[in-house]
C-alpha positions as CSV (number, residue, x, y, z in Angstrom):
1,M,112.4,131.3,86.1
2,D,112.8,129.6,82.2
3,N,110.5,126.8,82.2
4,D,112.4,125.4,79.4
5,A,116.0,125.3,80.6
6,K,114.3,123.8,83.7
7,K,113.0,121.1,82.3
8,T,116.2,120.2,80.0
9,V,118.8,120.3,83.5
10,L,116.2,118.2,85.3
11,R,116.1,115.7,82.7
12,M,119.7,115.4,83.4
13,I,119.5,113.4,86.5
14,P,119.7,110.2,85.5
15,Y,116.4,108.1,86.5
16,G,116.9,103.8,87.1
17,I,113.3,102.2,86.0
18,Y,111.5,100.4,88.6
19,V,108.1,98.6,89.7
20,L,106.6,99.9,93.2
21,T,104.4,96.9,94.4
22,A,102.2,96.7,97.4
23,A,99.6,95.0,98.8
24,D,97.0,96.1,101.7
25,G,96.6,92.2,103.2
26,K,93.0,92.0,102.5
27,D,92.2,92.4,98.5
28,K,93.7,95.5,96.8
29,I,97.3,95.1,95.1
30,A,99.0,98.1,93.2
31,A,102.0,97.8,91.3
32,A,103.2,101.1,89.4
33,T,106.3,101.9,87.1
34,V,108.3,104.5,89.2
35,N,111.8,106.4,88.9
36,W,112.8,109.0,91.6
37,V,114.4,106.4,93.7
38,T,117.8,106.2,95.7
39,Q,119.2,104.7,98.9
40,S,120.0,107.0,101.3
41,A,121.3,105.3,104.5
42,F,123.2,102.5,104.8
43,A,122.9,101.7,108.6
44,P,120.0,100.7,108.6
45,P,119.2,100.9,105.0
46,L,117.0,102.9,103.5
47,V,115.4,103.9,100.2
48,V,113.2,106.9,99.6
49,V,110.9,106.8,96.5
50,G,108.7,109.8,94.8
51,V,105.0,107.9,94.6
52,K,102.7,109.7,92.8
53,T,99.9,111.1,95.8
54,D,96.7,110.8,93.8
55,S,98.1,106.4,92.4
56,G,96.5,103.3,93.9
57,A,100.3,102.6,94.7
58,Y,100.5,105.4,96.8
59,Q,97.3,104.7,99.5
60,I,98.2,100.8,99.1
61,V,102.0,101.6,100.9
62,K,100.7,104.8,102.8
63,S,97.7,102.0,104.8
64,A,100.2,98.7,104.4
65,K,103.4,100.6,105.3
66,T,105.4,98.3,103.5
67,F,106.2,98.0,99.4
68,A,108.6,96.6,97.5
69,L,111.1,97.8,94.8
70,N,111.7,95.1,92.1
71,M,114.3,96.0,90.0
72,L,113.8,95.8,85.7
73,G,117.0,94.6,83.7
74,K,118.1,96.3,80.4
75,D,115.7,94.0,78.6
76,Q,112.4,94.8,80.0
77,K,111.5,97.5,78.5
78,G,108.0,95.7,77.9
79,L,107.5,95.4,82.2
80,A,108.0,99.9,82.4
81,F,105.9,100.3,80.1
82,T,102.9,97.8,81.0
83,F,103.1,99.4,84.6
84,F,102.5,103.0,83.2
85,K,99.1,102.3,83.7
86,P,97.1,101.6,86.8
87,A,97.7,97.5,87.4
88,S,94.8,95.2,87.2
89,V,95.1,91.9,88.8
90,A,93.7,88.5,87.4
91,D,94.8,84.7,87.3
92,G,97.5,85.2,90.3
93,K,99.1,87.5,88.2
94,I,99.4,91.8,88.0
95,S,99.1,93.2,84.6
96,G,99.9,89.5,83.4
97,Q,103.1,89.3,85.3
98,A,103.4,85.9,87.5
99,Y,104.4,87.4,90.9
100,R,105.0,86.0,94.3
101,T,104.2,87.4,97.9
102,G,107.5,88.5,100.0
103,T,108.1,88.5,103.5
104,T,106.4,92.1,103.7
105,G,103.5,90.8,102.1
106,A,104.8,92.8,99.3
107,P,104.4,91.0,95.8
108,I,108.0,90.3,94.3
109,L,107.7,89.7,90.7
110,T,109.2,86.6,89.4
111,D,111.1,88.1,86.4
112,A,112.8,91.5,88.4
113,P,116.5,89.9,88.4
114,G,116.0,91.8,92.1
115,A,114.0,93.2,94.6
116,V,114.3,94.5,97.8
117,E,111.2,94.6,100.1
118,C,111.1,97.7,102.4
119,R,109.4,98.8,105.7
120,V,107.8,102.4,105.6
121,T,109.3,104.6,108.5
122,S,108.3,108.0,107.2
123,I,106.6,109.9,104.5
124,V,107.4,113.3,103.4
125,E,104.1,114.8,102.0
126,Q,104.8,118.1,99.8
127,G,104.0,118.3,96.4
128,D,102.4,116.4,93.7
129,H,104.5,113.4,94.7
130,H,105.6,112.2,98.3
131,I,108.9,110.7,99.0
132,V,108.1,107.7,100.8
133,V,111.1,106.4,103.0
134,G,111.6,103.0,103.2
135,E,114.2,100.4,105.6
136,V,115.1,97.5,103.9
137,V,114.3,94.6,105.7
138,E,114.6,91.8,102.4
139,A,116.2,91.8,99.5
140,H,115.9,89.3,96.8
141,L,118.7,88.4,94.3
142,Q,117.5,86.0,91.2
143,K,121.0,85.6,89.9
144,P,123.8,88.1,90.4
145,P,124.6,90.4,87.3
146,T,127.7,90.3,85.0
147,G,129.9,93.3,86.0
148,R,128.5,96.8,88.0
149,P,125.3,95.9,89.7
150,D,124.2,99.1,88.9
151,A,124.7,98.3,84.8
152,A,122.0,96.0,85.0
153,I,119.1,98.1,85.5
154,L,117.0,99.4,83.1
155,E,117.4,103.2,83.3
156,M,115.1,106.1,81.6
157,K,117.5,107.2,79.0
158,D,116.6,103.2,77.6
159,L,113.3,104.1,76.9
160,G,113.9,105.9,73.8
161,D,114.3,109.4,72.8
162,T,111.1,110.6,73.8
163,V,110.5,109.0,77.3
164,F,110.9,111.6,80.4
165,Y,109.5,111.6,83.1
166,G,111.4,114.8,85.0
167,G,111.3,118.5,84.9
């Protein structure tokens, strides 16, 4: 296989940018920028997300069996970069960002324009990112977006010409 062609072609897949959050119900909270996300079913509403297996977020999601996907708005590039590195919790904030606890116990970022809380229904354990399937059990909308909802979110291409994740 031509590795350069593979990398380029895989980078042609459009990616939204989200912050996955989870809490173990004791003392651990995780937050990580993720972009391998899609809705996979309407009934019940299911989303799938690829989560790096050696991350603290994956360990908490796997044990807690719940997580939240916090959507980022076009103007929230800084938040995407904030959660590219391991999160820290201090002064009631995650990496300096205010949050509240959702109905599943997962943190909901206060400044996220929208979020869904999910209950893990299955995990596909293959590769360096495992596929977590979550049933949407709660949705949060800070305010309705102007225009198409999918046009309101931050995408990988919005982070600049040198920022890639796929490939």
